[in-house]
All heavy atoms as a GROMACS GRO file, in nm:
protein
  560
    1MET      N    1  -4.281   2.828   0.265
    1MET     CA    2  -4.315   2.918   0.373
    1MET      C    3  -4.186   2.984   0.423
    1MET      O    4  -4.082   2.922   0.433
    1MET     CB    5  -4.384   2.839   0.484
    1MET     CG    6  -4.431   2.926   0.598
    1MET     SD    7  -4.517   2.833   0.724
    1MET     CE    8  -4.681   2.846   0.663
    2SER      N    9  -4.196   3.107   0.456
    2SER     CA   10  -4.081   3.183   0.503
    2SER      C   11  -4.040   3.138   0.643
    2SER      O   12  -4.121   3.090   0.722
    2SER     CB   13  -4.116   3.332   0.506
    2SER     OG   14  -4.011   3.405   0.562
    3ALA      N   15  -3.912   3.154   0.674
    3ALA     CA   16  -3.862   3.116   0.805
    3ALA      C   17  -3.917   3.207   0.915
    3ALA      O   18  -3.913   3.171   1.032
    3ALA     CB   19  -3.709   3.121   0.806
    4LEU      N   20  -3.969   3.322   0.878
    4LEU     CA   21  -4.025   3.412   0.979
    4LEU      C   22  -4.160   3.363   1.031
    4LEU      O   23  -4.198   3.393   1.143
    4LEU     CB   24  -4.042   3.552   0.921
    4LEU     CG   25  -3.913   3.624   0.883
    4LEU    CD1   26  -3.946   3.755   0.816
    4LEU    CD2   27  -3.827   3.646   1.005
    5PHE      N   28  -4.232   3.287   0.951
    5PHE     CA   29  -4.365   3.244   0.989
    5PHE      C   30  -4.370   3.101   1.041
    5PHE      O   31  -4.470   3.059   1.096
    5PHE     CB   32  -4.461   3.258   0.870
    5PHE     CG   33  -4.470   3.399   0.822
    5PHE    CD1   34  -4.428   3.432   0.696
    5PHE    CD2   35  -4.518   3.498   0.905
    5PHE    CE1   36  -4.437   3.563   0.651
    5PHE    CE2   37  -4.527   3.629   0.862
    5PHE     CZ   38  -4.486   3.661   0.734
    6ASN      N   39  -4.263   3.026   1.024
    6ASN     CA   40  -4.256   2.889   1.071
    6ASN      C   41  -4.155   2.885   1.185
    6ASN      O   42  -4.036   2.909   1.163
    6ASN     CB   43  -4.216   2.797   0.957
    6ASN     CG   44  -4.221   2.652   0.995
    6ASN    OD1   45  -4.241   2.618   1.111
    6ASN    ND2   46  -4.202   2.566   0.896
    7PHE      N   47  -4.199   2.853   1.306
    7PHE     CA   48  -4.112   2.860   1.424
    7PHE      C   49  -3.996   2.762   1.414
    7PHE      O   50  -3.883   2.794   1.452
    7PHE     CB   51  -4.194   2.835   1.550
    7PHE     CG   52  -4.116   2.859   1.676
    7PHE    CD1   53  -4.077   2.988   1.711
    7PHE    CD2   54  -4.083   2.755   1.759
    7PHE    CE1   55  -4.005   3.012   1.826
    7PHE    CE2   56  -4.011   2.777   1.874
    7PHE     CZ   57  -3.972   2.906   1.908
    8HIS      N   58  -4.019   2.643   1.362
    8HIS     CA   59  -3.914   2.543   1.347
    8HIS      C   60  -3.804   2.594   1.253
    8HIS      O   61  -3.685   2.581   1.283
    8HIS     CB   62  -3.975   2.413   1.294
    8HIS     CG   63  -3.882   2.298   1.296
    8HIS    ND1   64  -3.805   2.264   1.188
    8HIS    CD2   65  -3.851   2.211   1.394
    8HIS    CE1   66  -3.732   2.160   1.218
    8HIS    NE2   67  -3.759   2.125   1.343
    9SER      N   68  -3.843   2.652   1.143
    9SER     CA   69  -3.745   2.708   1.048
    9SER      C   70  -3.672   2.828   1.107
    9SER      O   71  -3.553   2.846   1.085
    9SER     CB   72  -3.813   2.748   0.919
    9SER     OG   73  -3.870   2.636   0.857
   10PHE      N   74  -3.744   2.910   1.183
   10PHE     CA   75  -3.683   3.025   1.247
   10PHE      C   76  -3.574   2.982   1.345
   10PHE      O   77  -3.465   3.039   1.347
   10PHE     CB   78  -3.790   3.107   1.318
   10PHE     CG   79  -3.735   3.225   1.394
   10PHE    CD1   80  -3.688   3.335   1.326
   10PHE    CD2   81  -3.731   3.225   1.532
   10PHE    CE1   82  -3.636   3.444   1.394
   10PHE    CE2   83  -3.680   3.333   1.601
   10PHE     CZ   84  -3.632   3.443   1.532
   11LEU      N   85  -3.601   2.880   1.426
   11LEU     CA   86  -3.499   2.829   1.519
   11LEU      C   87  -3.379   2.772   1.445
   11LEU      O   88  -3.265   2.789   1.488
   11LEU     CB   89  -3.560   2.724   1.611
   11LEU     CG   90  -3.652   2.775   1.719
   11LEU    CD1   91  -3.707   2.658   1.800
   11LEU    CD2   92  -3.582   2.872   1.810
   12THR      N   93  -3.404   2.705   1.334
   12THR     CA   94  -3.294   2.651   1.254
   12THR      C   95  -3.205   2.763   1.200
   12THR      O   96  -3.083   2.755   1.207
   12THR     CB   97  -3.350   2.567   1.138
   12THR    OG1   98  -3.434   2.466   1.190
   12THR    CG2   99  -3.239   2.504   1.058
   13VAL      N  100  -3.266   2.868   1.149
   13VAL     CA  101  -3.190   2.981   1.096
   13VAL      C  102  -3.110   3.050   1.206
   13VAL      O  103  -2.993   3.083   1.187
   13VAL     CB  104  -3.284   3.080   1.024
   13VAL    CG1  105  -3.214   3.210   0.991
   13VAL    CG2  106  -3.341   3.018   0.898
   14VAL      N  107  -3.170   3.069   1.322
   14VAL     CA  108  -3.099   3.133   1.434
   14VAL      C  109  -2.980   3.050   1.478
   14VAL      O  110  -2.870   3.103   1.498
   14VAL     CB  111  -3.197   3.160   1.551
   14VAL    CG1  112  -3.121   3.200   1.676
   14VAL    CG2  113  -3.296   3.267   1.514
   15LEU      N  114  -2.997   2.919   1.490
   15LEU     CA  115  -2.886   2.833   1.530
   15LEU      C  116  -2.775   2.833   1.425
   15LEU      O  117  -2.656   2.835   1.459
   15LEU     CB  118  -2.935   2.691   1.554
   15LEU     CG  119  -3.006   2.668   1.686
   15LEU    CD1  120  -3.066   2.528   1.690
   15LEU    CD2  121  -2.911   2.686   1.802
   16LEU      N  122  -2.812   2.834   1.298
   16LEU     CA  123  -2.711   2.839   1.193
   16LEU      C  124  -2.635   2.970   1.192
   16LEU      O  125  -2.513   2.972   1.172
   16LEU     CB  126  -2.775   2.814   1.056
   16LEU     CG  127  -2.815   2.670   1.028
   16LEU    CD1  128  -2.894   2.662   0.898
   16LEU    CD2  129  -2.693   2.581   1.021
   17VAL      N  130  -2.703   3.082   1.215
   17VAL     CA  131  -2.637   3.212   1.219
   17VAL      C  132  -2.540   3.219   1.336
   17VAL      O  133  -2.425   3.262   1.321
   17VAL     CB  134  -2.740   3.327   1.226
   17VAL    CG1  135  -2.676   3.459   1.262
   17VAL    CG2  136  -2.812   3.340   1.093
   18VAL      N  137  -2.584   3.175   1.453
   18VAL     CA  138  -2.498   3.178   1.572
   18VAL      C  139  -2.375   3.089   1.552
   18VAL      O  140  -2.262   3.128   1.579
   18VAL     CB  141  -2.578   3.138   1.698
   18VAL    CG1  142  -2.486   3.113   1.815
   18VAL    CG2  143  -2.678   3.246   1.733
   19SER      N  144  -2.397   2.969   1.501
   19SER     CA  145  -2.286   2.876   1.479
   19SER      C  146  -2.188   2.928   1.374
   19SER      O  147  -2.066   2.920   1.393
   19SER     CB  148  -2.338   2.739   1.437
   19SER     OG  149  -2.422   2.688   1.536
   20THR      N  150  -2.240   2.981   1.266
   20THR     CA  151  -2.154   3.033   1.159
   20THR      C  152  -2.074   3.154   1.205
   20THR      O  153  -1.954   3.164   1.178
   20THR     CB  154  -2.239   3.070   1.036
   20THR    OG1  155  -2.311   2.955   0.995
   20THR    CG2  156  -2.152   3.119   0.923
   21CYS      N  157  -2.138   3.245   1.276
   21CYS     CA  158  -2.067   3.365   1.324
   21CYS      C  159  -1.958   3.327   1.425
   21CYS      O  160  -1.849   3.385   1.423
   21CYS     CB  161  -2.165   3.462   1.386
   21CYS     SG  162  -2.271   3.543   1.266
   22THR      N  163  -1.987   3.230   1.511
   22THR     CA  164  -1.887   3.186   1.607
   22THR      C  165  -1.768   3.124   1.536
   22THR      O  166  -1.651   3.150   1.570
   22THR     CB  167  -1.948   3.087   1.706
   22THR    OG1  168  -2.062   3.148   1.766
   22THR    CG2  169  -1.850   3.049   1.813
   23PHE      N  170  -1.794   3.040   1.437
   23PHE     CA  171  -1.687   2.978   1.361
   23PHE      C  172  -1.602   3.082   1.289
   23PHE      O  173  -1.479   3.076   1.292
   23PHE     CB  174  -1.744   2.878   1.260
   23PHE     CG  175  -1.641   2.818   1.172
   23PHE    CD1  176  -1.557   2.718   1.219
   23PHE    CD2  177  -1.625   2.860   1.041
   23PHE    CE1  178  -1.460   2.662   1.137
   23PHE    CE2  179  -1.530   2.806   0.959
   23PHE     CZ  180  -1.446   2.706   1.006
   24LEU      N  181  -1.668   3.179   1.224
   24LEU     CA  182  -1.593   3.282   1.153
   24LEU      C  183  -1.510   3.367   1.247
   24LEU      O  184  -1.397   3.406   1.212
   24LEU     CB  185  -1.689   3.371   1.073
   24LEU     CG  186  -1.748   3.309   0.948
   24LEU    CD1  187  -1.850   3.404   0.886
   24LEU    CD2  188  -1.639   3.276   0.849
   25LYS      N  189  -1.561   3.395   1.366
   25LYS     CA  190  -1.485   3.475   1.461
   25LYS      C  191  -1.362   3.399   1.511
   25LYS      O  192  -1.258   3.459   1.536
   25LYS     CB  193  -1.572   3.517   1.578
   25LYS     CG  194  -1.499   3.613   1.670
   25LYS     CD  195  -1.589   3.677   1.770
   25LYS     CE  196  -1.505   3.774   1.851
   25LYS     NZ  197  -1.579   3.834   1.957
   26MET      N  198  -1.374   3.268   1.525
   26MET     CA  199  -1.259   3.188   1.568
   26MET      C  200  -1.153   3.177   1.458
   26MET      O  201  -1.034   3.179   1.485
   26MET     CB  202  -1.304   3.048   1.610
   26MET     CG  203  -1.388   3.047   1.732
   26MET     SD  204  -1.297   3.108   1.873
   26MET     CE  205  -1.430   3.153   1.979
   27GLN      N  206  -1.197   3.167   1.333
   27GLN     CA  207  -1.103   3.150   1.222
   27GLN      C  208  -1.045   3.283   1.174
   27GLN      O  209  -0.926   3.290   1.142
   27GLN     CB  210  -1.173   3.080   1.104
   27GLN     CG  211  -1.217   2.940   1.136
   27GLN     CD  212  -1.101   2.848   1.166
   27GLN    OE1  213  -0.996   2.855   1.104
   27GLN    NE2  214  -1.119   2.762   1.265
   28PHE      N  215  -1.128   3.385   1.165
   28PHE     CA  216  -1.088   3.516   1.114
   28PHE      C  217  -1.136   3.624   1.210
   28PHE      O  218  -1.240   3.687   1.187
   28PHE     CB  219  -1.148   3.541   0.975
   28PHE     CG  220  -1.127   3.430   0.878
   28PHE    CD1  221  -1.230   3.343   0.846
   28PHE    CD2  222  -1.003   3.410   0.820
   28PHE    CE1  223  -1.210   3.239   0.756
   28PHE    CE2  224  -0.982   3.307   0.730
   28PHE     CZ  225  -1.086   3.221   0.697
   29PRO      N  226  -1.064   3.651   1.318
   29PRO     CA  227  -1.112   3.746   1.419
   29PRO      C  228  -1.127   3.890   1.369
   29PRO      O  229  -1.206   3.966   1.424
   29PRO     CB  230  -1.008   3.738   1.530
   29PRO     CG  231  -0.906   3.642   1.488
   29PRO     CD  232  -0.941   3.588   1.354
   30SER      N  233  -1.055   3.927   1.266
   30SER     CA  234  -1.062   4.065   1.219
   30SER      C  235  -1.193   4.096   1.147
   30SER      O  236  -1.230   4.213   1.134
   30SER     CB  237  -0.944   4.095   1.127
   30SER     OG  238  -0.949   4.012   1.012
   31ILE      N  239  -1.264   3.994   1.101
   31ILE     CA  240  -1.389   4.016   1.028
   31ILE      C  241  -1.496   4.073   1.120
   31ILE      O  242  -1.572   4.164   1.084
   31ILE     CB  243  -1.439   3.885   0.964
   31ILE    CG1  244  -1.346   3.844   0.852
   31ILE    CG2  245  -1.581   3.901   0.911
   31ILE    CD1  246  -1.382   3.712   0.788
   32LEU      N  247  -1.504   4.022   1.243
   32LEU     CA  248  -1.612   4.060   1.335
   32LEU      C  249  -1.561   4.146   1.450
   32LEU      O  250  -1.592   4.121   1.565
   32LEU     CB  251  -1.681   3.935   1.389
   32LEU     CG  252  -1.754   3.852   1.285
   32LEU    CD1  253  -1.806   3.724   1.346
   32LEU    CD2  254  -1.868   3.930   1.224
   33GLN      N  255  -1.485   4.249   1.419
   33GLN     CA  256  -1.436   4.338   1.523
   33GLN      C  257  -1.532   4.452   1.554
   33GLN      O  258  -1.533   4.504   1.664
   33GLN     CB  259  -1.300   4.397   1.485
   33GLN     CG  260  -1.187   4.299   1.500
   33GLN     CD  261  -1.055   4.364   1.466
   33GLN    OE1  262  -1.051   4.469   1.404
   33GLN    NE2  263  -0.947   4.301   1.505
   34HIS      N  264  -1.613   4.491   1.457
   34HIS     CA  265  -1.704   4.604   1.476
   34HIS      C  266  -1.822   4.563   1.563
   34HIS      O  267  -1.890   4.466   1.534
   34HIS     CB  268  -1.753   4.657   1.341
   34HIS     CG  269  -1.643   4.706   1.254
   34HIS    ND1  270  -1.578   4.824   1.278
   34HIS    CD2  271  -1.584   4.652   1.146
   34HIS    CE1  272  -1.485   4.842   1.187
   34HIS    NE2  273  -1.487   4.737   1.104
   35LYS      N  274  -1.845   4.640   1.670
   35LYS     CA  275  -1.951   4.606   1.763
   35LYS      C  276  -2.078   4.686   1.740
   35LYS      O  277  -2.176   4.669   1.811
   35LYS     CB  278  -1.903   4.629   1.906
   35LYS     CG  279  -1.784   4.544   1.943
   35LYS     CD  280  -1.736   4.574   2.082
   35LYS     CE  281  -1.611   4.493   2.110
   35LYS     NZ  282  -1.555   4.522   2.242
   36THR      N  283  -2.078   4.772   1.640
   36THR     CA  284  -2.196   4.852   1.610
   36THR      C  285  -2.231   4.837   1.464
   36THR      O  286  -2.152   4.788   1.383
   36THR     CB  287  -2.170   5.001   1.641
   36THR    OG1  288  -2.060   5.046   1.562
   36THR    CG2  289  -2.141   5.023   1.788
   37GLY      N  290  -2.349   4.879   1.429
   37GLY     CA  291  -2.392   4.876   1.290
   37GLY      C  292  -2.439   4.738   1.247
   37GLY      O  293  -2.475   4.653   1.328
   38PHE      N  294  -2.438   4.716   1.117
   38PHE     CA  295  -2.488   4.591   1.060
   38PHE      C  296  -2.402   4.473   1.104
   38PHE      O  297  -2.454   4.368   1.140
   38PHE     CB  298  -2.492   4.602   0.908
   38PHE     CG  299  -2.544   4.479   0.841
   38PHE    CD1  300  -2.678   4.445   0.852
   38PHE    CD2  301  -2.459   4.398   0.768
   38PHE    CE1  302  -2.727   4.331   0.790
   38PHE    CE2  303  -2.507   4.284   0.706
   38PHE     CZ  304  -2.641   4.250   0.717
   39ARG      N  305  -2.269   4.490   1.101
   39ARG     CA  306  -2.182   4.381   1.142
   39ARG      C  307  -2.184   4.359   1.292
   39ARG      O  308  -2.142   4.255   1.340
   39ARG     CB  309  -2.040   4.405   1.093
   39ARG     CG  310  -2.030   4.390   0.943
   39ARG     CD  311  -1.890   4.370   0.895
   39ARG     NE  312  -1.807   4.487   0.919
   39ARG     CZ  313  -1.681   4.494   0.883
   39ARG    NH1  314  -1.624   4.394   0.822
   39ARG    NH2  315  -1.612   4.603   0.908
   40GLY      N  316  -2.236   4.454   1.367
   40GLY     CA  317  -2.251   4.438   1.511
   40GLY      C  318  -2.348   4.327   1.546
   40GLY      O  319  -2.333   4.259   1.648
   41PHE      N  320  -2.450   4.308   1.462
   41PHE     CA  321  -2.543   4.197   1.483
   41PHE      C  322  -2.471   4.063   1.478
   41PHE      O  323  -2.494   3.974   1.560
   41PHE     CB  324  -2.653   4.202   1.377
   41PHE     CG  325  -2.744   4.083   1.378
   41PHE    CD1  326  -2.841   4.071   1.475
   41PHE    CD2  327  -2.730   3.984   1.284
   41PHE    CE1  328  -2.925   3.960   1.477
   41PHE    CE2  329  -2.812   3.873   1.286
   41PHE     CZ  330  -2.909   3.862   1.382
   42PHE      N  331  -2.380   4.048   1.382
   42PHE     CA  332  -2.306   3.923   1.369
   42PHE      C  333  -2.203   3.908   1.481
   42PHE      O  334  -2.176   3.797   1.526
   42PHE     CB  335  -2.240   3.916   1.232
   42PHE     CG  336  -2.340   3.918   1.120
   42PHE    CD1  337  -2.347   4.025   1.033
   42PHE    CD2  338  -2.430   3.814   1.104
   42PHE    CE1  339  -2.441   4.027   0.931
   42PHE    CE2  340  -2.524   3.815   1.002
   42PHE     CZ  341  -2.529   3.922   0.916
   43TRP      N  342  -2.147   4.020   1.528
   43TRP     CA  343  -2.057   4.015   1.644
   43TRP      C  344  -2.132   3.964   1.766
   43TRP      O  345  -2.081   3.883   1.844
   43TRP     CB  346  -1.999   4.153   1.671
   43TRP     CG  347  -1.908   4.156   1.788
   43TRP    CD1  348  -1.776   4.124   1.790
   43TRP    CD2  349  -1.942   4.192   1.923
   43TRP    NE1  350  -1.726   4.138   1.917
   43TRP    CE2  351  -1.827   4.179   2.001
   43TRP    CE3  352  -2.060   4.234   1.984
   43TRP    CZ2  353  -1.825   4.207   2.136
   43TRP    CZ3  354  -2.059   4.261   2.119
   43TRP    CH2  355  -1.942   4.248   2.194
   44LYS      N  356  -2.256   4.012   1.786
   44LYS     CA  357  -2.336   3.969   1.899
   44LYS      C  358  -2.374   3.822   1.887
   44LYS      O  359  -2.376   3.749   1.986
   44LYS     CB  360  -2.462   4.054   1.911
   44LYS     CG  361  -2.432   4.195   1.956
   44LYS     CD  362  -2.556   4.281   1.957
   44LYS     CE  363  -2.517   4.424   1.986
   44LYS     NZ  364  -2.630   4.515   1.979
   45ALA      N  365  -2.403   3.776   1.767
   45ALA     CA  366  -2.434   3.635   1.747
   45ALA      C  367  -2.313   3.548   1.778
   45ALA      O  368  -2.326   3.441   1.840
   45ALA     CB  369  -2.480   3.611   1.603
   46ALA      N  370  -2.194   3.594   1.739
   46ALA     CA  371  -2.072   3.520   1.772
   46ALA      C  372  -2.047   3.520   1.921
   46ALA      O  373  -2.001   3.420   1.977
   46ALA     CB  374  -1.953   3.581   1.698
   47ARG      N  375  -2.078   3.628   1.987
   47ARG     CA  376  -2.061   3.637   2.132
   47ARG      C  377  -2.154   3.540   2.203
   47ARG      O  378  -2.115   3.475   2.301
   47ARG     CB  379  -2.090   3.780   2.176
   47ARG     CG  380  -2.038   3.812   2.309
   47ARG     CD  381  -1.889   3.810   2.303
   47ARG     NE  382  -1.840   3.884   2.417
   47ARG     CZ  383  -1.717   3.879   2.456
   47ARG    NH1  384  -1.631   3.810   2.388
   47ARG    NH2  385  -1.679   3.946   2.561
   48ILE      N  386  -2.276   3.529   2.155
   48ILE     CA  387  -2.371   3.432   2.212
   48ILE      C  388  -2.317   3.290   2.193
   48ILE      O  389  -2.323   3.208   2.285
   48ILE     CB  390  -2.510   3.448   2.147
   48ILE    CG1  391  -2.573   3.578   2.191
   48ILE    CG2  392  -2.600   3.329   2.179
   48ILE    CD1  393  -2.698   3.614   2.114
   49GLY      N  394  -2.263   3.262   2.076
   49GLY     CA  395  -2.208   3.129   2.050
   49GLY      C  396  -2.088   3.098   2.136
   49GLY      O  397  -2.066   2.983   2.175
   50GLU      N  398  -2.007   3.199   2.167
   50GLU     CA  399  -1.890   3.178   2.252
   50GLU      C  400  -1.930   3.151   2.397
   50GLU      O  401  -1.879   3.061   2.461
   50GLU     CB  402  -1.799   3.300   2.250
   50GLU     CG  403  -1.726   3.321   2.121
   50GLU     CD  404  -1.652   3.454   2.120
   50GLU    OE1  405  -1.671   3.535   2.213
   50GLU    OE2  406  -1.576   3.476   2.025
   51ARG      N  407  -2.020   3.231   2.448
   51ARG     CA  408  -2.055   3.223   2.590
   51ARG      C  409  -2.153   3.111   2.622
   51ARG      O  410  -2.151   3.056   2.730
   51ARG     CB  411  -2.111   3.356   2.637
   51ARG     CG  412  -2.006   3.462   2.636
   51ARG     CD  413  -2.053   3.585   2.702
   51ARG     NE  414  -1.945   3.683   2.704
   51ARG     CZ  415  -1.942   3.785   2.784
   51ARG    NH1  416  -2.039   3.804   2.868
   51ARG    NH2  417  -1.840   3.869   2.780
   52LEU      N  418  -2.242   3.080   2.530
   52LEU     CA  419  -2.342   2.977   2.554
   52LEU      C  420  -2.318   2.854   2.467
   52LEU      O  421  -2.412   2.788   2.424
   52LEU     CB  422  -2.482   3.033   2.526
   52LEU     CG  423  -2.526   3.151   2.611
   52LEU    CD1  424  -2.661   3.202   2.564
   52LEU    CD2  425  -2.534   3.110   2.756
   53SER      N  426  -2.191   2.821   2.444
   53SER     CA  427  -2.159   2.713   2.351
   53SER      C  428  -2.219   2.577   2.390
   53SER      O  429  -2.262   2.504   2.300
   53SER     CB  430  -2.009   2.702   2.330
   53SER     OG  431  -1.943   2.677   2.451
   54PRO      N  432  -2.224   2.538   2.517
   54PRO     CA  433  -2.289   2.408   2.546
   54PRO      C  434  -2.438   2.410   2.511
   54PRO      O  435  -2.492   2.311   2.460
   54PRO     CB  436  -2.270   2.389   2.696
   54PRO     CG  437  -2.159   2.479   2.734
   54PRO     CD  438  -2.162   2.593   2.637
   55TRP      N  439  -2.505   2.522   2.535
   55TRP     CA  440  -2.647   2.532   2.504
   55TRP      C  441  -2.670   2.538   2.353
   55TRP      O  442  -2.767   2.481   2.302
   55TRP     CB  443  -2.708   2.654   2.571
   55TRP     CG  444  -2.714   2.637   2.720
   55TRP    CD1  445  -2.629   2.690   2.811
   55TRP    CD2  446  -2.808   2.559   2.794
   55TRP    NE1  447  -2.664   2.652   2.937
   55TRP    CE2  448  -2.774   2.571   2.930
   55TRP    CE3  449  -2.917   2.481   2.758
   55TRP    CZ2  450  -2.846   2.507   3.030
   55TRP    CZ3  451  -2.988   2.419   2.858
   55TRP    CH2  452  -2.954   2.432   2.991
   56VAL      N  453  -2.583   2.607   2.283
   56VAL     CA  454  -2.596   2.614   2.137
   56VAL      C  455  -2.570   2.477   2.077
   56VAL      O  456  -2.641   2.433   1.985
   56VAL     CB  457  -2.499   2.720   2.079
   56VAL    CG1  458  -2.496   2.714   1.927
   56VAL    CG2  459  -2.539   2.859   2.125
   57ALA      N  460  -2.472   2.404   2.129
   57ALA     CA  461  -2.444   2.270   2.080
   57ALA      C  462  -2.562   2.176   2.106
   57ALA      O  463  -2.599   2.096   2.020
   57ALA     CB  464  -2.318   2.216   2.146
   58ALA      N  465  -2.621   2.187   2.225
   58ALA     CA  466  -2.738   2.105   2.255
   58ALA      C  467  -2.855   2.141   2.164
   58ALA      O  468  -2.929   2.052   2.118
   58ALA     CB  469  -2.778   2.123   2.402
   59GLY      N  470  -2.871   2.269   2.137
   59GLY     CA  471  -2.977   2.311   2.045
   59GLY      C  472  -2.955   2.260   1.904
   59GLY      O  473  -3.050   2.216   1.838
   60CYS      N  474  -2.831   2.264   1.858
   60CYS     CA  475  -2.800   2.212   1.724
   60CYS      C  476  -2.824   2.062   1.717
   60CYS      O  477  -2.878   2.012   1.618
   60CYS     CB  478  -2.655   2.243   1.687
   60CYS     SG  479  -2.624   2.415   1.649
   61PHE      N  480  -2.785   1.990   1.822
   61PHE     CA  481  -2.808   1.846   1.824
   61PHE      C  482  -2.957   1.814   1.824
   61PHE      O  483  -3.004   1.728   1.748
   61PHE     CB  484  -2.740   1.784   1.948
   61PHE     CG  485  -2.758   1.636   1.957
   61PHE    CD1  486  -2.686   1.551   1.876
   61PHE    CD2  487  -2.850   1.582   2.045
   61PHE    CE1  488  -2.703   1.415   1.883
   61PHE    CE2  489  -2.868   1.446   2.054
   61PHE     CZ  490  -2.795   1.362   1.973
   62THR      N  491  -3.032   1.884   1.908
   62THR     CA  492  -3.176   1.862   1.915
   62THR      C  493  -3.243   1.898   1.783
   62THR      O  494  -3.332   1.824   1.736
   62THR     CB  495  -3.236   1.946   2.029
   62THR    OG1  496  -3.168   1.916   2.150
   62THR    CG2  497  -3.383   1.922   2.044
   63MET      N  498  -3.200   2.006   1.722
   63MET     CA  499  -3.259   2.047   1.594
   63MET      C  500  -3.225   1.945   1.486
   63MET      O  501  -3.310   1.912   1.402
   63MET     CB  502  -3.208   2.185   1.554
   63MET     CG  503  -3.280   2.244   1.437
   63MET     SD  504  -3.456   2.271   1.462
   63MET     CE  505  -3.454   2.390   1.591
   64GLY      N  506  -3.104   1.893   1.486
   64GLY     CA  507  -3.066   1.790   1.389
   64GLY      C  508  -3.148   1.663   1.404
   64GLY      O  509  -3.195   1.606   1.305
   65VAL      N  510  -3.168   1.620   1.528
   65VAL     CA  511  -3.249   1.501   1.552
   65VAL      C  512  -3.393   1.525   1.509
   65VAL      O  513  -3.456   1.438   1.447
   65VAL     CB  514  -3.242   1.461   1.701
   65VAL    CG1  515  -3.345   1.357   1.736
   65VAL    CG2  516  -3.102   1.410   1.735
   66SER      N  517  -3.446   1.643   1.539
   66SER     CA  518  -3.586   1.670   1.502
   66SER      C  519  -3.603   1.680   1.350
   66SER      O  520  -3.707   1.641   1.297
   66SER     CB  521  -3.636   1.798   1.570
   66SER     OG  522  -3.576   1.911   1.512
   67ILE      N  523  -3.502   1.730   1.281
   67ILE     CA  524  -3.511   1.739   1.134
   67ILE      C  525  -3.503   1.599   1.072
   67ILE      O  526  -3.575   1.568   0.978
   67ILE     CB  527  -3.400   1.831   1.079
   67ILE    CG1  528  -3.433   1.975   1.112
   67ILE    CG2  529  -3.384   1.814   0.928
   67ILE    CD1  530  -3.323   2.074   1.076
   68ILE      N  531  -3.418   1.513   1.129
   68ILE     CA  532  -3.402   1.379   1.072
   68ILE      C  533  -3.527   1.293   1.097
   68ILE      O  534  -3.574   1.222   1.007
   68ILE     CB  535  -3.277   1.311   1.130
   68ILE    CG1  536  -3.152   1.380   1.076
   68ILE    CG2  537  -3.274   1.162   1.097
   68ILE    CD1  538  -3.022   1.333   1.138
   69PHE      N  539  -3.580   1.298   1.218
   69PHE     CA  540  -3.687   1.206   1.254
   69PHE      C  541  -3.828   1.262   1.244
   69PHE      O  542  -3.925   1.188   1.250
   69PHE     CB  543  -3.663   1.151   1.395
   69PHE     CG  544  -3.542   1.063   1.402
   69PHE    CD1  545  -3.431   1.102   1.474
   69PHE    CD2  546  -3.537   0.942   1.335
   69PHE    CE1  547  -3.318   1.022   1.481
   69PHE    CE2  548  -3.425   0.862   1.341
   69PHE     CZ  549  -3.317   0.901   1.414
   70PHE      N  550  -3.843   1.392   1.238
   70PHE     CA  551  -3.978   1.449   1.236
   70PHE      C  552  -3.997   1.528   1.112
   70PHE      O  553  -3.998   1.610   1.061
   70PHE     CB  554  -4.005   1.532   1.361
   70PHE     CG  555  -3.995   1.451   1.488
   70PHE    CD1  556  -3.889   1.471   1.574
   70PHE    CD2  557  -4.087   1.354   1.517
   70PHE    CE1  558  -3.878   1.396   1.691
   70PHE    CE2  559  -4.078   1.280   1.632
   70PHE     CZ  560  -3.974   1.300   1.720
   0.00000   0.00000   0.00000
């Protein structure tokens, strides 16, 4: 089943995108400098990860626990 039709998979994909973009922006800041266009989406995801990092971390932890036990 596609991640678009399964809400659990969709949340997993969103958390992975936000976490990955944030990590890439911290390691290689020049990659995500463009704020418009296709790469602008990834810049915004990295921005969400930077500003809401405690919530993103809690979401990743909760998603990990739900994947392991459910």
